[in-house]
GUDO-92875 format. One line per field, with one value per residue (C-alpha): residue number from 1; residue in three letters; x, y negated, z negated. Coordinates in nm, 2 decimals, m for minus. Last residue first. Layout:
% GUDO-92875
roke <- [NUM ...]
margu <- [ALA ...]
u <- [X ...]
v <- [Y ...]
w <- [Z ...]
//
This chain:
% GUDO-92875
roke <- [400 399 398 397 396 395 394 393 392 391 390 389 388 387 386 385 384 383 382 381 380 379 378 377 376 375 374 373 372 371 370 369 368 367 366 365 364 363 362 361 360 359 358 357 356 355 354 353 352 351 350 349 348 347 346 345 344 343 342 341 340 339 338 337 336 335 334 333 332 331 330 329 328 327 326 325 324 323 322 321 320 319 318 317 316 315 314 313 312 311 310 309 308 307 306 305 304 303 302 301 300 299 298 297 296 295 294 293 292 291 290 289 288 287 286 285 284 283 282 281 280 279 278 277 276 275 274 273 272 271 270 269 268 267 266 265 264 263 262 261 260 259 258 257 256 255 254 253 252 251 250 249 248 247 246 245 244 243 242 241 240 239 238 237 236 235 234 233 232 231 230 229 228 227 226 225 224 223 222 221 220 219 218 217 216 215 214 213 212 211 210 209 208 207 206 205 204 203 202 201 200 199 198 197 196 195 194 193 192 191 190 189 188 187 186 185 184 183 182 181 180 179 178 177 176 175 174 173 172 171 170 169 168 167 166 165 164 163 162 161 160 159 158 157 156 155 154 153 152 151 150 149 148 147 146 145 144 143 142 141 140 139 138 137 136 135 134 133 132 131 130 129 128 127 126 125 124 123 122 121 120 119 118 117 116 115 114 113 112 111 110 109 108 107 106 105 104 103 102 101 100 99 98 97 96 95 94 93 92 91 90 89 88 87 86 85 84 83 82 81 80 79 78 77 76 75 74 73 72 71 70 69 68 67 66 65 64 63 62 61 60 59 58 57 56 55 54 53 52 51 50 49 48 47 46 45 44 43 42 41 40 39 38 37 36 35 34 33 32 31 30 29 28 27 26 25 24 23 22 21 20 19 18 17 16 15 14 13 12 11 10 9 8 7 6 5 4 3 2 1]
margu <- [UNK UNK UNK UNK UNK UNK UNK UNK UNK UNK UNK UNK UNK UNK UNK UNK UNK UNK UNK UNK UNK UNK UNK UNK UNK UNK UNK UNK UNK UNK UNK UNK UNK UNK UNK UNK UNK UNK UNK UNK UNK UNK UNK UNK UNK UNK UNK UNK UNK UNK UNK UNK UNK UNK UNK UNK UNK UNK UNK UNK UNK UNK UNK UNK UNK UNK UNK UNK UNK UNK UNK UNK UNK UNK UNK UNK UNK UNK UNK UNK UNK UNK UNK UNK UNK UNK UNK UNK UNK UNK UNK UNK UNK UNK UNK UNK UNK UNK UNK UNK UNK UNK UNK UNK UNK UNK UNK UNK UNK UNK UNK UNK UNK UNK UNK UNK UNK UNK UNK UNK UNK UNK UNK UNK UNK UNK UNK UNK UNK UNK UNK UNK UNK UNK UNK UNK UNK UNK UNK UNK UNK UNK UNK UNK UNK UNK UNK UNK UNK UNK UNK UNK UNK UNK UNK UNK UNK UNK UNK UNK UNK UNK UNK UNK UNK UNK UNK UNK UNK UNK UNK UNK UNK UNK UNK UNK UNK UNK UNK UNK UNK UNK UNK UNK UNK UNK UNK UNK UNK UNK UNK UNK UNK UNK UNK UNK UNK UNK UNK UNK UNK UNK UNK UNK UNK UNK UNK UNK UNK UNK UNK UNK UNK UNK UNK UNK UNK UNK UNK UNK UNK UNK UNK UNK UNK UNK UNK UNK UNK UNK UNK UNK UNK UNK UNK UNK UNK UNK UNK UNK UNK UNK UNK UNK UNK UNK UNK UNK UNK UNK UNK UNK UNK UNK UNK UNK UNK UNK UNK UNK UNK UNK UNK UNK UNK UNK UNK UNK UNK UNK UNK UNK UNK UNK UNK UNK UNK UNK UNK UNK UNK UNK UNK UNK UNK UNK UNK UNK UNK UNK UNK UNK UNK UNK UNK UNK UNK UNK UNK UNK UNK UNK UNK UNK UNK UNK UNK UNK UNK UNK UNK UNK UNK UNK UNK UNK UNK UNK UNK UNK UNK UNK UNK UNK UNK UNK UNK UNK UNK UNK UNK UNK UNK UNK UNK UNK UNK UNK UNK UNK UNK UNK UNK UNK UNK UNK UNK UNK UNK UNK UNK UNK UNK UNK UNK UNK UNK UNK UNK UNK UNK UNK UNK UNK UNK UNK UNK UNK UNK UNK UNK UNK UNK UNK UNK UNK UNK UNK UNK UNK UNK UNK UNK UNK UNK UNK UNK UNK UNK UNK UNK UNK UNK UNK UNK UNK UNK UNK UNK UNK]
u <- [0.69 0.56 0.21 0.36 0.68 0.48 0.25 m0.06 m0.27 m0.56 m0.76 m0.64 m0.38 m0.08 0.16 0.40 0.79 0.88 1.10 0.95 0.67 0.42 0.39 0.41 0.13 m0.08 m0.04 m0.12 m0.44 m0.53 m0.47 m0.25 0.08 0.39 0.49 0.73 1.05 1.22 1.00 0.69 0.57 0.81 1.06 0.98 1.22 1.06 1.10 0.99 1.27 1.20 1.18 0.84 0.65 0.82 0.69 0.33 0.35 0.50 0.17 m0.05 0.11 0.04 m0.34 m0.42 m0.28 m0.22 m0.41 m0.22 0.10 0.38 0.74 0.92 1.28 1.56 1.84 2.19 2.53 2.70 2.71 2.33 2.17 1.83 1.98 2.19 1.91 2.05 2.40 2.33 2.13 2.37 2.54 2.24 2.12 2.13 1.85 1.70 1.43 1.14 1.02 0.64 0.56 0.85 0.72 1.05 1.43 1.67 1.89 1.74 1.65 1.53 1.38 1.16 0.96 0.63 0.64 0.67 0.94 0.95 1.28 1.43 1.67 1.98 2.11 2.48 2.37 2.19 1.82 1.65 1.39 1.44 1.84 1.77 1.55 1.81 2.12 1.93 1.83 2.19 2.24 1.99 1.78 1.59 1.32 1.08 0.84 0.72 0.48 0.16 m0.04 0.25 0.41 0.55 0.69 0.66 0.34 0.00 m0.04 m0.30 m0.60 m0.60 m0.35 m0.14 0.19 0.40 0.60 0.98 1.04 1.31 1.12 1.00 0.86 0.66 0.52 0.43 0.24 0.06 m0.03 m0.14 m0.38 m0.58 m0.88 m0.66 m0.84 m0.60 m0.48 m0.42 m0.45 m0.75 m0.66 m1.08 m1.10 m0.83 m0.98 m1.31 m1.12 m1.02 m1.34 m1.50 m1.23 m1.25 m1.03 m0.87 m0.83 m0.56 m0.55 m0.35 m0.10 m0.15 m0.19 m0.28 m0.47 m0.79 m0.97 m0.76 m0.87 m1.04 m1.33 m1.42 m1.57 m1.53 m1.20 m1.06 m1.19 m1.02 m0.70 m0.73 m0.80 m0.48 m0.27 m0.37 m0.31 0.01 0.16 0.23 0.48 0.71 0.62 0.39 0.48 0.45 0.75 0.72 0.98 0.98 1.19 1.36 1.73 1.92 2.15 1.94 1.66 1.82 2.07 1.80 1.59 1.91 1.96 1.57 1.58 1.21 1.22 1.40 1.08 0.88 0.77 0.89 0.71 0.89 0.81 1.01 0.90 1.10 1.00 1.30 1.57 1.42 1.42 1.77 1.86 1.67 1.82 2.17 2.07 1.92 2.27 2.48 2.27 2.26 2.65 2.68 2.48 2.63 2.98 2.94 2.78 3.09 3.30 3.12 3.17 3.52 3.54 3.44 3.13 3.14 2.91 2.54 2.44 2.80 2.99 3.04 3.36 3.59 3.52 3.49 3.44 3.20 3.01 2.96 2.86 2.60 2.46 2.50 2.62 2.68 2.42 2.23 2.07 1.77 1.69 1.79 2.19 2.25 2.38 2.60 2.62 2.86 3.16 3.03 3.07 3.46 3.47 3.30 3.52 3.77 3.52 3.52 3.21 3.04 2.78 2.72 2.60 2.26 2.19 2.30 2.04 1.75 1.80 1.73 1.40 1.39 1.72 1.80 2.14 2.48 2.67 2.64 2.27 2.24 2.48 2.25 1.94 2.10 2.17 1.82 1.68 1.93 1.76 1.85 1.68 1.44 1.37 1.39 1.16 1.16 0.90 0.57 0.29 0.10 m0.28 m0.50 m0.45 m0.07 0.19 0.52 0.74 0.99 0.99 1.23 1.21 0.95]
v <- [3.18 3.27 3.05 2.77 2.78 2.72 2.46 2.34 2.03 1.92 1.58 1.47 1.69 1.73 1.99 2.09 2.24 2.24 2.53 2.54 2.78 2.74 2.35 2.34 2.59 2.41 2.07 2.17 2.34 2.04 1.85 1.59 1.72 1.48 1.71 2.04 2.06 2.11 2.09 1.81 1.60 1.28 1.12 0.87 0.89 0.69 0.33 0.13 0.28 0.21 0.60 0.71 0.36 0.33 0.66 0.54 0.24 0.45 0.67 0.35 0.23 0.55 0.59 0.21 0.22 m0.14 m0.36 m0.21 m0.30 m0.09 m0.20 0.05 0.02 0.15 0.17 m0.01 0.08 0.18 0.56 0.53 0.44 0.67 0.92 0.69 0.51 0.40 0.37 0.14 m0.09 m0.33 m0.32 m0.42 m0.20 m0.39 m0.41 m0.22 m0.29 m0.09 0.15 0.03 m0.19 m0.43 m0.73 m0.93 m0.78 m1.06 m0.79 m0.47 m0.38 m0.69 m0.83 m0.52 m0.58 m0.71 m0.46 m0.19 0.03 0.32 0.46 0.60 0.93 0.91 1.16 1.29 1.63 1.72 1.79 2.13 2.00 2.18 2.13 1.75 1.71 1.88 1.69 1.35 1.46 1.55 1.19 1.21 0.92 0.86 1.10 1.29 1.22 1.43 1.21 1.25 0.91 0.75 0.60 0.87 0.69 0.82 0.59 0.60 0.71 0.95 0.84 0.92 1.13 1.39 1.42 1.71 1.70 1.77 1.82 1.60 1.58 1.21 1.35 1.61 1.37 1.12 1.36 1.45 1.09 1.03 1.36 1.24 1.48 1.74 2.02 2.35 2.53 2.93 3.03 3.23 3.06 3.01 2.85 2.59 2.50 2.46 2.23 1.97 1.95 1.88 1.67 1.41 1.46 1.13 1.09 0.82 0.46 0.42 0.17 m0.11 m0.50 m0.49 m0.82 m0.81 m1.12 m1.26 m1.60 m1.62 m1.38 m1.22 m0.92 m0.65 m0.76 m0.81 m0.50 m0.30 m0.50 m0.37 m0.04 m0.01 m0.17 0.08 0.36 0.20 0.24 0.59 0.51 0.36 0.10 0.25 0.04 m0.30 m0.49 m0.83 m1.06 m1.42 m1.74 m1.65 m1.80 m1.44 m1.34 m1.20 m1.08 m0.97 m0.74 m0.59 m0.56 m0.33 m0.14 m0.05 0.08 0.16 m0.16 0.05 0.25 m0.06 m0.34 m0.69 m0.98 m1.29 m1.59 m1.90 m2.04 m2.27 m2.13 m2.06 m2.13 m1.86 m1.63 m1.69 m1.62 m1.30 m1.19 m1.26 m1.06 m0.76 m0.74 m0.74 m0.52 m0.25 m0.32 m0.25 0.08 0.20 0.15 0.28 0.59 0.65 0.62 0.88 1.12 0.99 1.11 1.46 1.63 2.02 2.15 2.19 2.07 2.04 1.76 1.57 1.60 1.28 0.90 0.73 1.02 1.18 0.86 0.88 1.22 1.14 0.91 0.49 0.38 0.00 m0.21 m0.50 m0.82 m1.02 m1.35 m1.58 m1.58 m1.23 m1.02 m0.75 m0.40 m0.13 m0.38 m0.34 0.02 m0.04 m0.33 m0.08 0.20 0.19 0.00 0.24 0.53 0.62 0.40 0.51 0.86 0.73 0.54 0.86 1.02 0.78 0.85 1.22 1.24 1.07 1.26 1.55 1.55 1.70 1.35 1.30 1.34 1.08 0.83 0.89 0.82 0.48 0.39 0.46 0.26 m0.07 m0.02 m0.07 0.19 0.08 m0.32 m0.62 m0.86 m1.25 m1.50 m1.36 m1.59 m1.33 m1.44 m1.37 m1.64 m1.75 m1.51 m1.55 m1.35 m1.12 m0.78 m0.50 m0.13 m0.26]
w <- [m2.28 m2.61 m2.54 m2.78 m2.58 m2.26 m2.34 m2.18 m2.30 m2.18 m2.22 m1.86 m1.76 m2.00 m1.90 m2.13 m2.11 m1.77 m1.64 m1.27 m1.14 m1.41 m1.41 m1.03 m1.01 m1.26 m1.10 m0.76 m0.93 m1.05 m0.78 m0.60 m0.69 m0.51 m0.20 m0.23 m0.12 m0.41 m0.70 m0.79 m1.05 m0.93 m1.19 m1.47 m1.77 m2.05 m2.16 m2.48 m2.71 m3.08 m3.12 m3.23 m3.20 m2.84 m2.77 m2.84 m2.65 m2.35 m2.36 m2.41 m2.08 m1.88 m2.04 m1.95 m1.57 m1.42 m1.67 m1.94 m1.81 m1.61 m1.52 m1.32 m1.25 m1.04 m1.28 m1.25 m1.42 m1.12 m1.22 m1.28 m1.60 m1.68 m1.90 m2.08 m2.27 m2.58 m2.49 m2.21 m2.44 m2.54 m2.20 m2.03 m1.76 m1.43 m1.23 m0.92 m0.70 m0.54 m0.82 m0.78 m1.02 m1.09 m1.30 m1.39 m1.53 m1.56 m1.71 m1.82 m2.17 m2.29 m2.00 m1.94 m2.28 m2.14 m1.86 m2.06 m1.91 m1.66 m1.56 m1.25 m1.24 m1.05 m0.78 m0.83 m0.93 m0.63 m0.68 m0.76 m0.94 m1.27 m1.24 m1.13 m1.45 m1.69 m1.57 m1.62 m1.95 m2.08 m2.18 m2.43 m2.49 m2.16 m2.30 m2.02 m1.80 m1.47 m1.30 m1.10 m1.24 m1.36 m1.07 m0.87 m0.55 m0.19 m0.13 m0.30 m0.62 m0.74 m0.97 m1.32 m1.49 m1.47 m1.66 m1.64 m1.96 m2.01 m2.43 m2.60 m2.93 m2.88 m2.55 m2.70 m2.97 m2.73 m2.54 m2.86 m2.89 m2.57 m2.55 m2.84 m2.94 m2.77 m2.54 m2.53 m2.29 m2.23 m1.88 m1.75 m1.40 m1.38 m1.72 m1.61 m1.29 m1.46 m1.72 m1.46 m1.30 m1.62 m1.77 m1.43 m1.13 m0.95 m0.57 m0.42 m0.48 m0.75 m0.58 m0.77 m0.77 m0.39 m0.34 m0.09 0.00 0.28 0.42 0.77 0.74 1.08 0.88 1.17 1.28 0.91 0.79 1.10 1.01 0.66 0.76 1.01 0.75 0.50 0.70 0.86 0.51 0.58 0.81 0.52 0.31 0.08 m0.20 0.04 m0.08 m0.27 m0.28 m0.44 m0.47 m0.10 m0.04 m0.06 m0.28 m0.60 m0.44 m0.09 m0.31 m0.50 m0.20 m0.05 m0.37 m0.35 m0.03 0.04 0.29 0.54 0.56 0.69 0.48 0.33 0.22 0.15 m0.03 m0.01 0.34 0.48 0.85 1.05 0.80 0.58 0.86 0.95 0.59 0.57 0.90 0.73 0.40 0.62 0.79 0.48 0.31 0.63 0.63 0.28 0.26 0.55 0.42 0.08 0.23 0.46 0.13 m0.01 0.28 0.28 m0.04 0.02 m0.05 m0.02 0.24 0.17 0.57 0.76 0.69 1.06 1.17 1.23 1.15 1.49 1.73 1.49 1.45 1.83 1.81 1.54 1.72 1.65 2.00 1.94 1.82 1.86 1.64 1.63 1.41 1.67 1.58 1.78 1.47 1.62 1.43 1.53 1.40 1.06 1.06 1.16 0.87 0.59 0.65 0.35 0.12 m0.14 m0.23 m0.54 m0.54 m0.18 m0.28 m0.44 m0.10 0.07 m0.12 m0.02 0.33 0.28 0.47 0.84 0.86 0.63 0.50 0.64 0.63 0.98 0.95 0.71 0.92 1.20 0.97 0.83 1.19 1.33 1.01 1.13 1.45 1.84 2.03 2.02 2.02 1.80 1.77 1.66 1.54 1.57 1.38 1.17 1.11 0.80 0.57 0.73 0.78 0.92 1.14 1.18 1.35 1.35 1.52 1.81]
//
């Protein structure tokens, strides 16, 4: 199955509709990703960003390839790269120049995806009457689609599993085994955060720092010092607590920066070897989110976009995408106290309860996990400082 629709009650799921391979909205998006010269099953998020620069020229033709059946299903015409070349011309070579038609096709596949999922959601609502929707699967990482389903769909609340792609099957398998062995009829696990990975204490961190022979210092208040660095427009590697589960950096292994300078987006994209069209995302204090982003609610996993309020756009230009939106993460103190306190300290200095939060890694590398990963990434990229547990490493202070 590529798509399954159902109703969950307690620990049981009632199966309502299913679409089988090769018919798949995810495959369609992958094929367009490949056609546009990016790595399929990896770079789909780049297509989502490209779509903001496109025009609707190809929407009708691409929509004609997707056929809803009216019973919670759909089927697709041939969407292989060869078929796309017949319809839209030669594919873009990897690394080749981006033309307007490439932006337009990205716009088309994003629009068709949103339209189709919206119709499937409406069918599911009519079939069940349920007001709460749960999403998973790799397509559910498309935060623009999720936001449209939130704004135009029939559901009162939408929850997306933060490791919605294939990695999330590990969590699902563990929960299924627990349920099978316990025999419970009610759920006992509630996913309030994604900080489920390994953590490293100060003793373990300092042992590695001493072994590495790198200059560092122990801070009496690493949070306040980190806020000073960020307020001075420094880019900070932030290593705090348990690693996030899923593809998003959520404040445990993050690269943080001020959203106030407009040039910060370009500098971060340069450090990470990213394409210039890609936006960077903000983290905002949960209680302040609605004052900076239109109708913003708790969004702890960076899985929905919101419009930046016009009166705030000039204050946080680095996190505002070309379409006026931002893929926000909200944070409260119960989820990650140190991360929350850092935002409060930055707000105290700048009046802005928002930071740029991007993943702590460079191009082609996974998000750092261990102290060794963090130090190697820091020293092999032009970041300004590393705050790791209670310790701080700075390049300028060391004459680098």
